[in-house]
C-alpha positions, 0 to 999 in steps of 0.5 A: 226590793232593789234588784241587781242591775247587771243580770244576764240570761244565758240561753245557749245550751246543748240540744236536749239540756236545760239552758242556764239562766240568771234570774232576780226571783223565782220564775212564774213557771219553774222548770222541774228539770232545772237545778236552781241555785239561790245565791246570797251575796255578802254584806258589802253589796248591800252597803256599797252597790253591785260592784264594790271595792274593799280596801283589803280584798279588792272588787266584789265581782257579784255579776261575774260570780253569778255568770260563773255559776250559771255557766256551770249549768245552774239556774241562778236566782239572786237579787241585790238586798237593800242596805240594812236588810235585817237578816232574820226577816230576809230568811223568810223571803228565802224560805218562801222562794224555796217553797215556791219552787217545791210547790211548782214541782221542782224536786228538793234535791235540785234546789241549792241555797248558797250564801257568802258572809252575811249571805251565808248567815242567811243561808244557815238560818234558812237551813234551820227554818226550812227543815227540808232533808233533801235541799242542798245548802252551801255556806261560804265563810258563813259562821261567825261567833255570834251565829254559832252562839245562837241557841235557835239554830238547828240546821237540816238538809244536805250541807257543805261549808266552805272556809278559807284557812287564812280568813279571820272572819268566817269560822268553821261551821263544824259546831253546827253539827252538834245541834243539827236535825237527825239525818242532816249531812254536813261536810266542810271544805277548807281552802288555802288560797291565802286571800282571806275573806276575799277568797269569795270576792271573785269567781274562783274555781277553788270554791265555784267547782265544789258548789256546782258539784254539791248542787248536782248531788255530788261530793265537793 
């Protein structure tokens, strides 16, 4: 599995607090005090590398997004998927990462799976396969017509969907509510940046802050 090259580790933290870090995978000894966020990037990183440029949406600032999430007190786990990664197979990998954290003593409420576009679809399918009530999920421009038409998707967990009003690609994830497992929490936040699908290409506080609040157990 090809990993992100531009990974950094943030070691500064106030006394008594857990230092935020960026990791390529689940650590050998997870810290049960930390809040872990698994970040799943968009398809463009698979196809064009860790800092690609889209003709309409500009540079996808993958490393800067990871830095921004970690700066908000989250221990971020993320890797650059190989070109042509098969979505459903990768879901098994993410489910395994979450399960390893739980097995190591990390409370499910301190784990968040966040994905954008294709990464968002992986996050949706992870919420369907994992079937954990307390795990947090954030879907960023994640729901396509194809995904919403699947009959095998039955999400479960504490879910925040973030969509951009001007986006022609990422649709509302509200239809997932109809088949969601009992007890599932689903909220949706609608942005109005005017940046279309590219709203999630850069580390904008408009979506980063709600992600951080959701991962901390708060409201968007």
